[in-house]
C-alpha positions as CSV (number, residue, x, y, z in Angstrom):
1,X,0.0,0.0,0.0
2,X,1.4,3.4,-0.9
3,X,1.7,6.3,1.5
4,X,-1.4,8.1,0.1
5,X,-3.6,5.1,0.7
6,X,-2.3,4.4,4.2
7,X,-2.3,8.0,5.4
8,X,-5.9,8.3,6.4
9,X,-5.5,5.7,9.2
10,X,-1.8,5.6,9.8
11,X,-0.7,9.2,9.8
12,X,-3.6,11.6,9.7
13,X,-5.8,10.6,12.6
14,X,-4.0,11.9,15.7
15,X,-2.0,14.9,14.4
16,X,-2.3,18.1,16.4
17,X,-1.4,20.3,13.5
18,X,-3.8,23.3,13.3
19,X,-5.4,24.5,10.1
20,X,-3.6,26.8,7.8
21,X,-4.5,30.5,7.8
22,X,-7.4,31.1,5.5
23,X,-6.3,32.5,2.2
24,X,-7.6,35.8,1.1
25,X,-10.9,35.7,-0.7
26,X,-11.2,36.8,-4.4
27,X,-11.9,40.4,-5.2
28,X,-15.5,41.4,-5.0
29,X,-16.1,41.7,-8.7
30,X,-19.4,41.7,-10.7
31,X,-18.6,38.1,-11.8
32,X,-18.2,37.0,-8.2
33,X,-21.5,38.6,-7.2
34,X,-23.2,36.9,-10.1
35,X,-21.9,33.6,-8.9
36,X,-23.2,34.2,-5.4
37,X,-26.6,35.0,-7.0
38,X,-26.7,31.7,-8.8
39,X,-25.5,29.5,-5.8
40,X,-28.1,27.4,-4.1
41,X,-30.5,27.2,-7.1
42,X,-31.2,24.0,-9.0
43,X,-30.8,25.2,-12.6
44,X,-31.5,23.3,-15.8
45,X,-28.7,22.8,-18.3
46,X,-30.2,25.7,-20.4
47,X,-30.4,27.9,-17.4
48,X,-26.8,27.1,-16.5
49,X,-25.8,28.1,-20.0
50,X,-27.4,31.5,-19.4
51,X,-25.6,31.8,-16.1
52,X,-22.3,31.0,-17.7
53,X,-22.9,33.6,-20.4
54,X,-23.7,36.2,-17.7
55,X,-20.5,35.5,-15.8
56,X,-18.4,35.9,-19.0
57,X,-20.0,39.3,-19.7
58,X,-20.6,40.3,-16.1
59,X,-19.9,44.0,-16.7
60,X,-22.4,44.2,-19.6
61,X,-25.2,42.0,-18.3
62,X,-27.1,44.7,-16.2
63,X,-27.6,46.7,-19.4
64,X,-28.7,43.9,-21.7
65,X,-32.3,43.2,-22.7
66,X,-33.8,39.7,-22.4
67,X,-33.5,39.3,-26.2
68,X,-29.8,40.4,-26.2
69,X,-29.0,38.0,-23.3
70,X,-30.8,35.2,-25.1
71,X,-28.7,35.8,-28.2
72,X,-25.6,35.9,-26.2
73,X,-26.4,32.6,-24.5
74,X,-27.8,31.0,-27.7
75,X,-31.2,30.3,-26.1
76,X,-34.8,31.5,-26.6
77,X,-36.1,34.7,-25.0
78,X,-38.7,32.7,-22.9
79,X,-35.8,30.7,-21.5
80,X,-34.3,33.9,-20.1
81,X,-37.6,34.8,-18.5
82,X,-37.8,31.3,-16.9
83,X,-34.3,31.7,-15.7
84,X,-35.1,34.9,-13.9
85,X,-38.1,33.3,-12.2
86,X,-36.0,30.3,-11.2
87,X,-33.7,32.8,-9.3
88,X,-36.7,34.2,-7.4
89,X,-37.5,37.3,-9.5
90,X,-40.9,38.2,-11.0
91,X,-39.3,38.3,-14.4
92,X,-36.2,39.4,-16.3
93,X,-36.8,43.2,-15.8
94,X,-36.7,42.6,-12.0
95,X,-33.5,40.6,-12.3
96,X,-31.9,43.3,-14.4
97,X,-32.9,46.0,-11.9
98,X,-31.3,43.9,-9.2
99,X,-28.1,43.6,-11.2
100,X,-27.9,47.3,-11.8
101,X,-28.3,47.9,-8.1
102,X,-25.4,45.7,-7.2
103,X,-23.2,46.5,-10.2
104,X,-19.8,48.2,-9.4
105,X,-19.5,52.0,-10.0
106,X,-17.0,51.4,-12.8
107,X,-15.7,48.5,-14.8
108,X,-13.4,46.1,-13.1
109,X,-9.7,46.3,-14.1
110,X,-9.0,44.2,-17.2
111,X,-7.9,40.7,-16.5
112,X,-8.9,40.7,-12.8
113,X,-12.4,39.1,-13.1
114,X,-12.3,35.4,-12.7
115,X,-13.6,33.4,-15.7
116,X,-16.4,30.8,-15.4
117,X,-13.9,28.0,-14.6
118,X,-12.2,29.9,-11.9
119,X,-15.6,30.8,-10.5
120,X,-16.5,27.1,-10.3
121,X,-13.3,26.4,-8.3
122,X,-13.9,29.3,-6.0
123,X,-17.5,28.1,-5.4
124,X,-16.1,24.7,-4.4
125,X,-13.6,26.3,-2.1
126,X,-16.5,28.1,-0.4
127,X,-18.3,24.8,0.0
128,X,-15.2,23.4,1.7
129,X,-15.1,26.4,4.0
130,X,-18.8,25.7,5.0
131,X,-17.9,22.1,5.6
132,X,-15.0,23.1,7.8
133,X,-17.3,25.3,9.8
134,X,-19.8,22.5,10.2
135,X,-17.1,20.2,11.5
136,X,-16.3,22.5,14.3
137,X,-18.8,20.3,16.2
138,X,-17.4,16.8,15.6
139,X,-20.0,15.0,17.5
140,X,-22.3,14.0,14.5
141,X,-19.3,12.6,12.5
142,X,-18.0,10.8,15.5
143,X,-21.5,9.3,16.2
144,X,-21.7,8.2,12.5
145,X,-18.2,6.7,12.8
146,X,-19.3,4.6,15.7
147,X,-22.4,3.4,13.9
148,X,-20.5,2.4,10.8
149,X,-17.7,0.7,12.7
150,X,-20.2,-1.4,14.7
151,X,-22.1,-2.6,11.6
152,X,-21.0,-6.1,10.4
153,X,-21.4,-6.1,7.5
154,X,-21.5,-2.5,6.4
155,X,-23.6,-1.8,3.3
156,X,-22.7,1.4,1.4
157,X,-25.3,2.8,-1.0
158,X,-24.8,5.3,-3.8
159,X,-26.7,5.3,-7.1
160,X,-26.2,7.3,-10.3
161,X,-24.3,10.6,-9.5
162,X,-23.5,9.3,-6.0
163,X,-22.1,6.0,-7.2
164,X,-18.5,7.3,-7.4
165,X,-18.7,8.6,-3.8
166,X,-20.0,5.3,-2.5
167,X,-17.3,3.4,-4.4
168,X,-14.5,5.6,-3.1
169,X,-15.6,5.2,0.5
170,X,-16.1,1.4,0.1
171,X,-12.7,1.0,-1.5
172,X,-10.8,2.5,1.4
173,X,-13.2,1.2,4.1
174,X,-12.6,-2.4,3.0
175,X,-9.0,-2.0,4.0
176,X,-9.9,-1.5,7.7
177,X,-13.5,-2.9,8.1
178,X,-13.9,-6.7,7.9
179,X,-17.1,-6.7,5.7
180,X,-18.0,-3.8,3.4
181,X,-20.8,-4.3,0.8
182,X,-21.0,-1.8,-2.0
183,X,-24.5,-1.1,-3.4
184,X,-23.9,1.1,-6.4
185,X,-26.3,-0.5,-8.9
186,X,-30.1,-0.2,-8.8
187,X,-32.6,-2.8,-9.8
188,X,-34.8,-5.4,-8.3
189,X,-31.9,-7.1,-6.5
190,X,-31.1,-4.1,-4.4
191,X,-33.6,-4.8,-1.6
192,X,-32.5,-8.5,-1.7
193,X,-28.9,-7.4,-1.0
194,X,-30.1,-5.2,1.9
195,X,-32.1,-8.2,3.3
196,X,-29.0,-10.4,3.0
197,X,-26.9,-7.8,4.9
198,X,-29.4,-7.6,7.7
199,X,-29.6,-11.3,7.9
200,X,-25.8,-11.4,8.2
201,X,-25.9,-8.9,11.2
202,X,-25.8,-5.4,9.7
203,X,-27.0,-2.7,12.0
204,X,-26.3,0.5,9.9
205,X,-26.2,1.6,6.3
206,X,-24.2,4.5,4.8
207,X,-25.8,6.3,1.9
208,X,-24.3,9.0,-0.4
209,X,-27.2,11.0,-2.0
210,X,-26.5,13.7,-4.5
211,X,-28.6,15.6,-7.0
212,X,-30.6,14.7,-8.9
213,X,-32.0,12.4,-6.2
214,X,-33.2,9.1,-7.7
215,X,-36.6,7.9,-6.4
216,X,-35.0,4.5,-6.0
217,X,-32.7,5.8,-3.3
218,X,-35.7,7.0,-1.2
219,X,-37.4,3.7,-1.7
220,X,-34.3,1.7,-0.8
221,X,-33.6,3.8,2.4
222,X,-37.3,3.3,3.4
223,X,-36.9,-0.4,3.0
224,X,-33.6,-0.4,4.9
225,X,-35.2,1.4,7.9
226,X,-38.1,-1.0,7.9
227,X,-35.6,-3.9,7.9
228,X,-34.1,-2.4,11.1
229,X,-31.0,-0.6,9.8
230,X,-29.9,2.8,11.0
231,X,-29.3,5.1,8.1
232,X,-26.4,7.5,7.9
233,X,-26.6,9.8,4.9
234,X,-24.1,12.2,3.3
235,X,-26.3,14.6,1.2
236,X,-26.0,17.9,-0.6
237,X,-28.3,19.6,1.9
238,X,-30.0,19.1,5.3
239,X,-33.2,19.6,3.3
240,X,-32.5,17.0,0.7
241,X,-35.4,14.5,0.0
242,X,-33.4,11.7,1.8
243,X,-33.5,13.6,5.1
244,X,-36.9,12.1,6.0
245,X,-35.6,8.6,5.7
246,X,-32.2,9.1,7.4
247,X,-31.4,8.7,11.1
248,X,-28.3,10.9,10.8
249,X,-27.8,13.2,7.9
250,X,-24.5,15.0,7.3
251,X,-24.7,17.8,4.7
252,X,-22.0,18.8,2.3
253,X,-22.9,21.2,-0.6
254,X,-22.2,20.4,-4.2
255,X,-21.0,23.0,-6.8
256,X,-23.5,24.1,-9.4
257,X,-21.4,26.4,-11.5
258,X,-20.7,24.0,-14.3
259,X,-22.9,22.0,-16.6
260,X,-22.6,19.1,-14.2
261,X,-22.5,19.3,-10.4
262,X,-19.1,19.0,-8.7
263,X,-18.9,17.1,-5.4
264,X,-15.6,17.9,-3.7
265,X,-17.2,18.6,-0.3
266,X,-19.2,15.3,-0.2
267,X,-16.1,13.4,-1.2
268,X,-14.0,15.0,1.6
269,X,-16.8,14.4,4.1
270,X,-16.7,10.7,3.1
271,X,-13.0,10.7,3.9
272,X,-13.7,12.3,7.3
273,X,-16.2,9.6,8.0
274,X,-13.6,7.0,7.2
275,X,-11.3,8.7,9.7
276,X,-14.0,8.6,12.4
277,X,-14.8,5.0,11.6
278,X,-11.1,4.0,11.9
279,X,-11.0,5.6,15.4
280,X,-13.7,3.0,16.5
281,X,-12.0,0.0,14.8
282,X,-9.3,-1.3,17.1
283,X,-7.8,-3.5,14.4
284,X,-7.7,-0.7,11.7
285,X,-4.0,0.0,12.0
286,X,-3.1,-3.7,12.1
287,X,-5.2,-4.4,9.0
288,X,-3.4,-1.5,7.2
289,X,0.0,-2.8,8.1
290,X,-0.9,-6.3,7.0
291,X,-2.1,-4.9,3.7
292,X,1.2,-3.0,3.3
293,X,3.2,-6.2,3.8
294,X,1.1,-8.2,1.3
295,X,1.3,-5.3,-1.2
296,X,5.1,-5.1,-0.9
297,X,5.4,-8.9,-1.3
298,X,3.3,-8.8,-4.5
299,X,5.0,-5.7,-5.9
300,X,1.6,-4.2,-6.1
301,X,2.6,-0.6,-6.4
302,X,5.3,1.2,-8.3
303,X,7.6,3.0,-5.9
């Protein structure tokens, strides 16, 4: 096992190193304020295209008509109207008035406004800041770690967009937990696999739930609770649809600035959960060392 794989349990758990000083935030530009306006809204791909076009032309947008903005984004004029309503305005004129009110007195210096890709990264950095603030109270994560460590086996659920998060957690968890069962494919066998886990002694299930939330995830979590499992869920919001079928929900926001959501914060929260679970698995370090020895004997990794 290489250093990067062993670090979560072997090196990172008991360090006393404090957080680095927060880096200075980006300048308060028109583009940055537009990004803040869009955050927290579930936009369609067409609406995201409009948002991207607005960020690229942030200084001009407050003075564009709906027809001009539609031409700029390559969409229809009614799409611009629906976009404004999706942001909470009565229509595009109300959105434009708002933009004029918050527009800077003069144009931003050339080259200082972040482009749409930088804006997406900055939004993810902000999501990570919010996650760090939430983790100031470590009790929910520690409670979740105890629940996951005690479950033998431990089913880990993640469908569609959340499948990658579930796979990543299960991959590393299997190195320290004796029986991890990944559930990353839907279908009629899903409930059967949960039943088998319960029959084998499972007491908890970990779910990763990201937008757009599949109905099958809600149905599966409902079934899991009825079968007697405690449900720990990592979701994009405390108000996500899965909240009502979760015993413990840990929120971590997703980025919405690109055509497809980005999930850096949910991924990091999954690694934090791994850390908490390792703290409640007495044999975690021994298992990692045994894996290291086997990996070295097999020449598994390139040094």
